[in-house]
Each structure stands twice: as structure tokens, then as C-alpha cells.
C-alpha positions in Angstrom: 99.9 -90.1 22.8 102.9 -89.0 24.9 103.4 -85.3 25.7 106.6 -84.1 27.4 107.0 -80.5 28.5 107.7 -78.1 31.4 105.1 -75.3 31.0 101.5 -74.5 30.3 101.6 -75.6 26.6 102.2 -79.3 27.7 99.1 -79.2 30.0 97.0 -77.5 27.3 98.1 -79.9 24.7 97.3 -82.9 26.9 93.9 -81.5 27.6 93.3 -80.8 23.9 94.2 -84.4 23.0 92.0 -85.9 25.7 89.0 -83.5 25.6 88.8 -82.8 21.9 90.3 -85.9 20.2 89.5 -88.5 23.0 93.0 -89.8 23.0 94.8 -91.6 25.8 97.7 -89.4 26.9 100.8 -89.8 29.0 102.1 -86.5 30.3 105.7 -86.2 31.3 106.5 -83.2 33.4 109.4 -82.1 35.7 109.1 -82.8 39.5 106.7 -80.6 41.4 109.5 -78.3 42.6 110.7 -77.5 39.1 107.3 -77.5 37.3 105.6 -74.4 36.0 102.2 -74.2 37.6 99.3 -75.6 35.5 96.8 -73.1 34.0 93.6 -72.7 36.0 91.6 -73.9 33.0 93.8 -76.9 32.7 93.3 -77.8 36.4 89.5 -77.3 36.2 89.2 -79.3 33.0 91.4 -82.0 34.3 89.3 -82.4 37.4 86.0 -82.5 35.5 87.5 -84.8 32.8 88.7 -87.2 35.5 85.2 -87.4 37.0 83.6 -87.8 33.6 86.1 -90.6 32.8 85.2 -92.5 36.0 81.5 -92.2 35.2 82.1 -93.2 31.6 84.3 -96.1 32.6 81.6 -97.4 35.0 78.9 -97.1 32.2 81.1 -98.8 29.7 81.9 -101.7 32.1 78.2 -102.1 32.8 77.2 -101.9 29.1 80.1 -103.6 27.3 81.8 -105.7 30.0 84.8 -103.3 30.0 85.7 -103.9 26.4 86.6 -100.3 25.6 88.0 -98.1 28.4 87.6 -94.4 28.3 90.5 -92.1 27.4 92.7 -91.4 30.4 95.7 -89.3 31.3 98.8 -90.6 33.1 101.2 -88.1 34.6 104.8 -89.1 35.0 107.4 -86.9 36.8 110.9 -86.9 35.4 113.7 -84.4 35.7 115.1 -85.3 32.2 113.7 -87.1 29.2 116.1 -90.0 29.0 115.9 -93.3 27.1 114.7 -95.0 30.3 111.9 -92.5 30.8 110.8 -92.8 27.2 110.7 -96.5 27.5 108.8 -96.3 30.7 106.0 -94.1 29.2 105.7 -96.4 26.2 107.4 -94.4 23.4 108.2 -97.7 21.7 104.5 -98.4 21.1 103.0 -94.9 21.1 101.4 -93.3 18.1 102.9 -89.9 18.6 105.3 -88.0 20.9 105.2 -84.2 21.5 108.3 -82.6 22.9 107.3 -79.1 24.0 110.0 -78.1 26.5 110.9 -74.4 26.5 114.5 -75.3 25.7 115.3 -76.3 22.1 118.3 -78.4 23.0 116.2 -80.5 25.4 113.6 -81.2 22.7 116.3 -82.1 20.1 118.1 -84.5 22.4 114.9 -86.2 23.4 113.7 -86.4 19.7 116.9 -88.2 18.6 116.6 -90.7 21.5 112.9 -91.3 20.7 113.6 -91.8 17.0 116.2 -94.5 17.9 113.7 -96.2 20.2 110.8 -96.2 17.7 111.5 -95.3 14.1 107.7 -95.4 13.3 106.9 -92.8 16.0 105.3 -89.6 14.8 107.3 -86.7 16.4 106.1 -83.1 17.1 108.8 -80.7 18.3 108.6 -77.3 19.7 111.6 -75.3 18.4 112.2 -71.5 18.3 115.1 -71.6 15.8 113.4 -71.9 12.4 116.5 -72.8 10.4 117.6 -75.4 12.8 114.1 -76.8 12.9 114.1 -77.4 9.2 117.4 -79.3 9.4 116.2 -81.4 12.4 112.9 -82.3 10.6 114.8 -83.5 7.5 117.3 -85.5 9.6 114.7 -87.2 11.7 112.5 -88.1 8.7 115.6 -89.5 6.9 116.5 -91.5 10.0 113.0 -93.0 10.1 113.1 -93.9 6.4 116.5 -95.6 6.7 115.5 -97.5 9.8 112.3 -98.8 8.1 114.3 -100.0 5.1 112.5 -97.6 2.6 115.6 -95.3 2.2 115.5 -91.6 2.0 112.3 -90.4 0.2 111.1 -94.0 0.2 107.7 -95.6 0.6 104.7 -93.8 1.8 103.4 -96.6 4.0 105.5 -95.4 6.9 103.3 -93.5 9.4 106.3 -91.8 11.0 106.8 -88.1 10.4 108.4 -85.2 12.1 106.8 -81.8 12.5 108.6 -78.8 13.9 106.4 -76.1 15.2 106.9 -72.9 17.2 104.3 -71.6 19.6 105.7 -68.1 19.0 105.2 -68.3 15.2 101.7 -69.7 15.7 100.5 -67.0 18.1 102.4 -63.9 16.7 100.1 -63.2 13.7 97.0 -63.3 15.9 98.6 -61.1 18.6 99.8 -58.6 16.0 96.5 -58.4 14.3 94.6 -57.9 17.5 96.6 -54.8 18.3 95.7 -53.0 15.1 92.3 -51.3 14.6 90.8 -52.0 11.3 93.5 -54.5 10.3 92.4 -57.9 9.1 93.5 -61.1 10.8 96.0 -62.8 8.6 97.2 -66.4 8.6 100.2 -66.9 6.3 101.9 -70.3 6.4 103.8 -72.1 3.7 102.5 -69.7 1.1 98.9 -69.8 2.0 97.4 -66.4 2.9 94.0 -66.3 4.6 92.6 -62.9 5.4 89.7 -62.3 7.7 88.2 -59.2 9.2 86.0 -58.5 12.2 83.0 -56.4 11.3 80.6 -54.5 13.6 76.8 -55.1 13.3 75.2 -53.1 10.4 73.1 -50.2 11.3 69.4 -49.8 10.5 68.7 -50.2 6.8 72.3 -51.4 6.1 73.3 -54.8 4.7 76.4 -56.4 6.0 79.0 -57.4 3.4 79.4 -61.2 3.8 82.8 -61.3 2.0 83.7 -64.7 0.6 82.0 -66.4 3.5 81.1 -65.8 7.2 83.5 -67.5 9.5 82.0 -66.6 12.8 79.3 -64.7 14.6 80.6 -62.7 17.6 79.0 -63.2 21.0 75.7 -61.4 21.8 77.5 -59.7 24.7 80.2 -58.1 22.4 78.5 -54.8 22.6 77.9 -55.0 26.4 80.7 -53.3 28.3 80.4 -55.8 31.1 80.0 -58.8 28.8 82.5 -61.6 28.9 84.8 -62.4 26.0 82.9 -65.4 24.6 84.3 -68.9 25.0 83.1 -72.5 24.4 81.2 -72.4 27.7 79.2 -69.2 26.9 76.3 -71.1 25.4 74.0 -69.6 22.8 75.2 -66.1 23.7 78.8 -67.0 22.9 80.5 -66.8 19.5 79.3 -69.2 16.8 82.0 -70.6 14.5 81.2 -71.5 10.9 77.4 -70.6 11.0 75.1 -71.4 8.1 73.2 -68.8 6.1 70.1 -69.0 8.2 72.0 -68.4 11.4 73.8 -65.4 9.8 70.5 -64.0 8.6 68.8 -64.3 11.9 71.7 -63.0 14.0 70.7 -59.3 14.3 72.9 -57.0 16.3 75.9 -59.4 16.3 79.3 -58.7 14.8 80.8 -61.1 12.3 84.2 -62.4 11.2 84.2 -62.7 7.5 86.7 -64.2 5.1 88.0 -61.6 2.6 90.7 -63.4 0.7 92.4 -66.7 0.2 95.5 -66.7 -2.0 98.8 -68.3 -2.5 101.9 -66.1 -2.1 104.7 -68.6 -2.8 107.8 -68.9 -0.6 108.6 -66.0 1.7 111.6 -63.9 0.7 114.5 -63.7 3.2 114.5 -60.5 5.1 117.0 -58.4 6.9 119.9 -58.4 4.4 122.3 -55.6 5.0 120.5 -54.8 8.2 123.7 -53.7 9.9 124.3 -50.8 7.4 122.3 -47.7 8.4 120.7 -45.5 5.8 122.6 -42.4 4.8 120.0 -40.1 6.3 120.5 -41.7 9.7 124.2 -40.8 9.8 123.5 -37.2 10.9 120.9 -35.9 13.3 118.3 -33.5 12.3 119.9 -30.6 14.1 123.3 -31.3 12.4 121.7 -31.5 9.0 120.1 -28.1 9.5 123.4 -26.7 10.7 125.2 -28.0 7.6 122.4 -26.6 5.4 122.7 -23.2 7.0 126.5 -23.0 6.7 126.2 -24.1 3.0 123.8 -21.2 2.5 126.3 -18.8 4.1 129.1 -20.0 1.8 127.0 -19.5 -1.3 125.9 -16.1 -0.1 129.5 -15.1 0.5 130.6 -16.3 -2.9 127.8 -14.4 -4.6 128.7 -11.2 -2.7 132.4 -11.7 -3.7 131.4 -12.0 -7.3 129.4 -8.7 -7.3 132.1 -6.8 -5.4 135.1 -8.0 -7.5 133.3 -8.7 -10.8 135.0 -12.2 -10.9 133.8 -15.4 -12.4 131.4 -17.4 -10.1 133.8 -20.3 -9.9 136.7 -18.1 -9.0 134.6 -16.2 -6.5 133.6 -19.6 -4.9 137.2 -20.7 -4.9 138.5 -17.6 -3.1 135.7 -17.7 -0.6 136.6 -21.3 0.3 140.3 -20.3 0.7 139.2 -17.6 3.1 136.9 -20.1 5.0 139.7 -22.6 5.5 142.1 -19.8 6.7 144.6 -20.1 3.8 146.8 -17.0 4.1 146.1 -14.5 1.3 145.3 -11.2 3.2 143.5 -8.6 1.1 145.9 -5.7 2.2 145.5 -3.6 -1.0 142.0 -4.7 -1.9 138.8 -2.7 -1.6 137.0 -2.3 1.7 134.2 -4.6 0.6 136.7 -7.3 -0.2 138.3 -7.0 3.2 135.0 -7.2 4.9 134.1 -10.3 3.0 137.4 -11.9 3.9 136.7 -11.2 7.6 133.2 -12.6 7.3 134.5 -15.7 5.5 137.0 -16.3 8.2 134.3 -16.0 10.8 132.1 -18.5 9.0 135.1 -20.8 8.7 135.5 -20.7 12.5 131.9 -21.8 12.8 132.3 -24.5 10.1 135.1 -26.2 11.8 133.2 -27.5 14.9 130.2 -28.5 12.7 132.4 -30.5 10.4 134.1 -32.2 13.4 130.7 -33.0 14.9 129.5 -34.5 11.6 132.6 -36.7 11.3 132.3 -37.9 14.9 128.6 -38.5 14.6 129.0 -40.5 11.3 131.8 -42.6 12.8 129.7 -43.2 15.9 126.7 -44.2 13.8 128.8 -46.8 11.9 130.4 -48.0 15.1 127.1 -48.3 17.0 124.9 -49.4 14.1 123.8 -52.2 16.3 123.0 -50.0 19.3 119.5 -49.3 20.4 117.5 -46.3 19.1 115.5 -44.0 21.3 111.9 -43.1 20.5 112.1 -40.0 18.2 110.4 -36.8 19.1 106.9 -36.3 17.7 106.3 -40.1 17.4 102.6 -41.0 17.6 100.2 -43.6 16.4 102.7 -46.4 17.2 102.4 -49.7 19.1 104.1 -50.0 22.4 105.4 -53.6 22.8 106.3 -54.8 26.3 108.7 -57.7 26.4 111.2 -59.0 23.9 111.2 -62.7 24.7 110.3 -65.4 22.3 106.7 -64.2 21.7 107.6 -60.5 21.7 110.3 -61.0 19.2 108.1 -62.8 16.7 105.3 -60.2 17.2 107.9 -57.4 16.6 109.0 -59.0 13.4 105.3 -59.4 12.3 104.5 -55.7 13.1 107.5 -54.5 11.1 106.5 -56.6 8.2 103.2 -54.8 8.2 105.2 -51.4 8.4 103.7 -50.6 11.8 105.8 -48.2 13.9 106.8 -49.9 17.2 108.5 -48.9 20.4 109.7 -51.7 22.6 110.1 -51.8 26.4 112.5 -54.4 27.9 114.2 -54.6 31.3 116.8 -57.2 30.3 119.6 -55.8 28.0 120.5 -59.4 27.0 116.9 -60.4 26.1 116.4 -62.6 23.1 114.8 -59.9 20.9 117.3 -57.2 21.5 119.3 -58.2 18.4 116.2 -58.2 16.3 115.3 -54.7 17.5 118.8 -53.5 16.6 118.6 -55.1 13.1 115.2 -53.6 12.4 116.3 -50.3 14.0 113.3 -50.2 16.3 113.4 -47.8 19.2 113.8 -49.6 22.6 113.4 -48.2 26.1 115.4 -50.1 28.6 113.8 -50.3 32.0 111.2 -52.0 34.3 107.8 -51.2 32.9 106.4 -51.0 36.4 108.6 -48.1 37.3 107.5 -44.6 36.8 108.5 -42.8 33.6 109.3 -45.9 31.6 106.0 -46.0 29.7 106.2 -42.2 29.3 109.6 -42.6 27.6 107.9 -45.0 25.1 105.4 -42.2 24.3 102.4 -44.2 25.7 100.3 -41.0 25.7 100.5 -40.8 21.9 100.5 -44.6 21.2 97.8 -46.4 19.2 97.9 -49.7 21.1 99.7 -51.5 23.9 100.9 -55.1 23.6 101.8 -56.5 27.0 103.6 -59.7 26.2 106.0 -60.3 29.2 106.0 -63.7 30.9 104.5 -62.3 34.2 100.8 -61.8 34.4 101.0 -59.2 37.1 103.5 -57.1 35.1 101.2 -57.2 32.1 98.2 -56.2 34.2 100.0 -53.4 36.0 101.4 -51.9 32.8 97.9 -52.1 31.2 96.2 -50.4 34.2 98.8 -47.7 34.3 98.6 -47.1 30.5 94.8 -46.9 30.8 95.2 -44.2 33.5 97.3 -42.2 31.1 95.2 -42.9 28.0 91.7 -44.2 28.8 90.9 -45.0 25.1 94.1 -46.9 24.5 93.8 -50.3 22.7 95.2 -52.9 25.1 96.2 -56.5 24.4 97.4 -58.6 27.4 99.1 -61.9 27.4 97.7 -63.7 30.5 98.4 -67.3 31.6 95.2 -68.3 33.4 91.9 -68.3 31.4 89.8 -67.5 34.5 92.1 -64.7 35.5 92.1 -63.4 31.9 88.3 -63.4 31.8 88.0 -61.5 35.1 90.5 -58.9 33.9 88.8 -58.6 30.6 85.4 -57.9 32.0 86.7 -55.5 34.6 88.7 -53.4 32.1 85.9 -53.4 29.6 83.4 -52.3 32.2 85.7 -49.5 33.4 86.6 -48.4 29.9 83.6 -49.3 27.6 84.9 -47.3 24.7 88.4 -48.8 24.6 89.2 -52.2 23.1 90.6 -54.7 25.5 91.7 -58.2 24.5 93.4 -61.0 26.6 95.2 -63.8 24.8 97.0 -66.9 25.9 99.9 -68.1 23.7 99.5 -71.8 24.8 95.7 -71.5 24.1 96.5 -70.3 20.5 99.3 -72.8 19.9 97.8 -76.0 21.4 95.4 -76.9 18.6 98.2 -76.7 16.0 100.4 -79.1 18.1 97.5 -81.4 18.6 96.7 -81.5 14.9 100.3 -82.3 14.1 100.2 -85.2 16.6 97.1 -86.5 14.7 99.1 -86.4 11.5 97.8 -83.1 10.0 99.6 -79.8 9.6 97.6 -77.0 10.9 98.1 -74.0 8.6 97.1 -71.4 11.1 94.7 -70.3 13.8 92.5 -67.2 14.1 91.2 -66.3 17.6 87.5 -65.5 17.7 87.1 -63.9 21.2 88.2 -66.8 23.4 87.6 -69.5 20.9 90.0 -70.6 18.1 89.2 -71.2 14.4 91.7 -73.6 12.7 92.8 -73.8 9.1 94.1 -77.1 7.8 94.9 -78.9 4.5 93.2 -82.3 4.3 93.2 -85.0 1.7 89.6 -85.9 0.7 90.4 -89.6 0.3 89.4 -91.6 3.3 87.0 -89.0 4.7 83.4 -90.0 4.1 82.3 -86.6 5.3 84.0 -85.1 2.2 84.5 -87.8 -0.4 81.9 -87.9 -3.2 80.1 -84.9 -1.8 79.6 -81.4 -3.3 81.1 -78.4 -1.6 77.7 -77.4 -0.3 77.0 -80.9 1.0 80.4 -81.2 2.7 79.8 -78.0 4.8 78.8 -78.8 8.3 77.7 -75.8 10.4 79.7 -75.4 13.5 82.3 -78.0 12.5 84.1 -77.4 9.2 83.8 -75.6 5.9 85.7 -76.1 2.6 87.4 -72.9 1.6 89.7 -73.8 -1.2 91.0 -76.6 -3.4 94.8 -77.1 -3.7 95.6 -78.5 -7.1 99.3 -77.7 -7.2 100.6 -81.4 -7.0 99.4 -84.0 -9.4 95.9 -84.9 -8.3 92.8 -86.1 -10.0 93.0 -86.2 -13.8 90.5 -84.3 -15.8 89.7 -87.4 -17.8 88.5 -89.1 -14.7 85.9 -86.5 -13.9 82.3 -87.6 -14.5 80.2 -85.6 -16.9 78.4 -82.6 -15.5 80.9 -82.0 -12.7 82.6 -78.6 -12.4 86.2 -78.5 -13.6 89.1 -76.6 -11.9 92.4 -75.6 -13.2 95.2 -78.2 -13.3 97.4 -76.4 -10.8 97.1 -73.6 -8.2 94.9 -72.7 -5.3 91.2 -72.4 -6.2 89.3 -70.6 -3.5 86.1 -69.6 -5.4 84.8 -73.2 -5.6 81.2 -73.6 -6.9 78.9 -75.2 -4.5 78.2 -78.0 -7.0 81.8 -79.1 -7.3 82.1 -82.7 -6.2 85.1 -83.5 -4.1 87.0 -86.5 -5.4 89.6 -88.9 -4.1 92.6 -87.1 -5.5 91.6 -83.7 -4.1 93.3 -81.8 -1.3 91.2 -79.1 0.3 91.9 -76.2 2.6 89.2 -76.0 5.2 88.3 -73.9 8.2 87.3 -76.0 11.2 86.5 -75.8 14.9 88.7 -77.9 17.2 86.1 -80.6 17.7 85.2 -80.5 14.0 88.8 -81.2 13.0 89.0 -83.8 15.7 86.0 -85.6 14.2 87.6 -85.6 10.7 91.0 -86.8 11.9 89.9 -89.1 14.7 87.2 -91.0 12.8 89.6 -91.7 9.9 92.3 -93.0 12.3 89.8 -95.2 14.2 88.4 -96.7 11.0 91.8 -97.5 9.8 92.7 -99.1 13.2 89.5 -101.1 13.2 90.1 -102.4 9.7 
């Protein structure tokens, strides 16, 4: 496996492939002076893994004569991923290549070169531009098919494939869901909707609702203010992913993450059409609308008074009143005193109406002209989410929150940030300024906010903003994006101990995205990931054929606690025919996504299942199949 990148995602992906899948990895990074520092957890795991590899290699040499070396990691420094560099790291004979640079153009250029060197190479690209990613994926797959002689859409024997992923798209749903109290965690990818919710331990005499199934047990320290956010190294007190029924029944006092719904929503509809045209109500400010309403009432009152004074028809009375308002000369020299007074009052109202009409015209023209300008937080706003940072991650999270109809106020220091155009299109209020300066968070109405999402690229900025927000609002829900896991754990424990009644979460984007990239390199599309404290639960679609852990087993027998669990059966493409099913087996509809599978249903060769799995459980499913095929 070859991994090329310039930030923490490359290091995490390499660690994932080595530590979870046991693969030999070559990591290509920029020279030391241009390299983003490696995450603490990556450095720690790399050191321990290197020691373990040396010990394992010695044991293997002693026991097997050096026949099977342990997985290793080779680090190559290169300023650019050229054809010479790819040849040096063995792209012509590699199984998969991941290009996870932060720049889309760099990844595309390297992918085109790699496909030319090795048409059978499995490619995984990190691209932020979704539409461009779809075109590049089709182009590279077509190139591989033509180079192999199968033609476009040809034979299935070719192991080459191209997968385009975005770390922002992978992490955004989890970050958005974490910021909302009582909102379930949702994974929605390619029409599949998985909805899970975190539930507190039931009280005395209460029975917890298991939902469709229990995905995880939260850590035993989740109710301890000074307890750590559980991770894989937390032992028996940490979170338990995919527990069996006995573990759920015996876990008293522990919260749970349960699956509430699995459904298929079809292709997502395009959003944002006509986003540049503001709604009619936004053409005029609230004060101006009240002024217009008051003047309209005055005109109507004058017309009614004119009708009673002169005994004229209501339409004629209104017409004459408007003539007086607009200053059209028709003085009431020989009229009654009441008529003359009304004419004077109408003229006065007309003088008042002129500036209001001018203000309305100017404001409407200004709104149309600056429909793409930034809005300010409205007065009286409350219960909203304050989002810090409109970079790649912040932009995707903003879009996700607006899809959920959650009010958002953004804070960004760079007027040319990537997400500013999205904020204008969605008409989301934005405060321009450095969040560390006094008054910026106050302008975002932090004292009336529901949650704070600190998603800037600087750990210290996120931490400083969170601490200041907590000083203003001690019970504020805070979600931080932090780079180092050790630093994130220390911050989490300190904030939780200082504010035991406020929810605090720390998330790493590369930690959430790395399993999806690793699964794609192993030849599987990860549908989504749900964070469970500091662990990750993956959802993937797997073909039953070739997996002895699934094939020929019932749904109940295929379940392995702590590793994987079958959630649904995808029968949309042609699969196993009903005539081939043995007698006594449960039948499923010919098409669609079946999530309420009976435990006695036997998984057959033609089935494709959606399953929840831990990182190591999915690695066992994918890795064992690959090694068996290689051994054959």
C-alpha cells in the first residue's frame, strides 16, 4: 500500500493500514521543512508499532526461518509526486495508492500519472470538489478498462478501481450531530440512511428502549465529570462496540447508542437553486415595513374621513386623498373647513410618505444588488449554533446544519474563506473577525447560543474560543476540532471536570475519515462512520460471497460481538433467485433494502449486506478474504 499526503490524514491512514489491516505501507510525505507535524497519537503508535515489528520479525525468523516478514512502514520524502517518485515507491507493483494531499489539483495530477504507470492499481483520491470527483472517478476507471483491453464497462476481473472521498464529507455529519442535543447521529451516503441515537442509562424501575439493535455501550466513566472520553485503550471501562444481548443486560448504569432506523432515501435532490434571489420579505427591514404599514393606515383613515365630510363615494374619496398626498394642485379654496383641514393633513402625510418611499426603493435596490453580501445576526436570535471557521470542514458542517434547518451564526476572520460563498447562498449570518478578539463571540450572540462548534485549523484558537465561551455561558454545549489525540483527551477531561453539567466533545477529522479511506484502499466503500466517544463505528456494504464468516450462516450466527453485525440486506440489483433458495429459509422481497431481517435468514452467495463493524472487525473480513485469494 502506498500513501501520499501532506497532513495528519496521511499519517493516520498509514497507521490504520498497518495497525488494523496489517499491511505493508510506503508513506510519501513532503520534506521535513514543509511537512505538517504528525499527530501525537500517530507518533506514539508508530514508535510502539516499530518496536512490535522488530520483536515480531525476530520471532518469525526464529520460528519460520524468515519466510513471512511482519508489516513495515517505509517513509519517503518527496516535494512532488512525480512519475519518478511513484516508480521509486513501487506504484507499478502496489495493490493500492492513496493520494490524500490537501490540494485537489495535486491529487488529480498524481492519479493520472499513477494510472498510466499501473492500470491495475486501485486508486483512492481525496477531493473536496464533489462534481469534479465524479468526473475524475469515471475517467480513471475508463482509462483502466481501456488499458486492460476490456473496454469501458468491460470485464469484472480487473481489480483496479477509483474511489473519490472527502474527509470533510465523512466528518461533517458526525460533527453536526454532536452539536445538537437530542438529535440522532445520521449517516447518509448514496441513499442509505442510518439513524442512531445516544441514550442515557434508565432510571430505577425503567427499561431502556433497545431500538432496532444496540450498537454500543458507552464508557463506565461517561457519568463521571473527570472521566475520560473512552477510546480503544480504555479497557473494560471504555465503550463497547456491538455488544451482545448478555453484555447489554448486564451493563447497568451505562448509556447506550441504539439504531433507530435504516432506510433508503434514493438520490439526493440538488439544493440551492435560485439561491441568489432573496425572498420578498427580506427586501425591506422590519422598521421600514412597520413605517409603510403605519402610513397606509393614515391614508385609509384620511380617505374615510373625507368620505364622511363630503358624502362622496369611497373610491372618489380615496382618489382625492391620494391627489392631496402627492401634492397635485387642487386647493380647496371654497370648500368647507373640514375639507380644508383634511387637505392640509393629507399634504403633511404626503411629506412623510416621500422619504419612506425613497428609503424603500433604495433598500430594495440595495438588497438585490447585495444579495450575495453577508447577513448580520438578527436581534433576538437564540437557540442557534455558533460555527467557528468556514474552511473545508466548516463549510460542509454548515451545509449539513442548514439541511437540518438548524439556525447558524458563523464566525470567520478571512473574508475570502472557502465557505463565504456558501454562507451567502444559504443567507446565513456571518461575523467577520478574529474569534480570539473581544466582542466577536458576543456579536455572534454566544450568550444565547445552543452550542459552539470550534472547527478552525488551529488547536489553540479552538481551545481559546471554547474557554471564553464557557466563561460567558457555563452550560454551553461545546464541540472542538483538535489535532492531537493526547491533547484532545486532556482538554476534554479538564473541561468536563470544570463544567460537569455541560456537554463537551473533542473530535479529530482525520480520525473520523481515516477508516473510510483505509476501507476504500482494501476495495470496499465505507458508507459512513459514527463516533462513539473516541472510537469509530463503521458502516459498509459487503458481498457475502467469499466471506466464510457470513456465507451459509444465519443472521444470528453471522453476528460477532465486538466485531461486526448484519443490519440490512440490499436486494436492489439482481441477486440470488428465489428458486434457488432451499426449503424452510426465510424469503425477502426481490428488490429494496430490507433492514428487519429475521435471525433465521440464511445469507447466500448472491446477497449483499449492510453491516456495522469495528475497525478491526472490518479489517478481519476484508483482509482474510484478500489473503486467501492471494494464497490460492
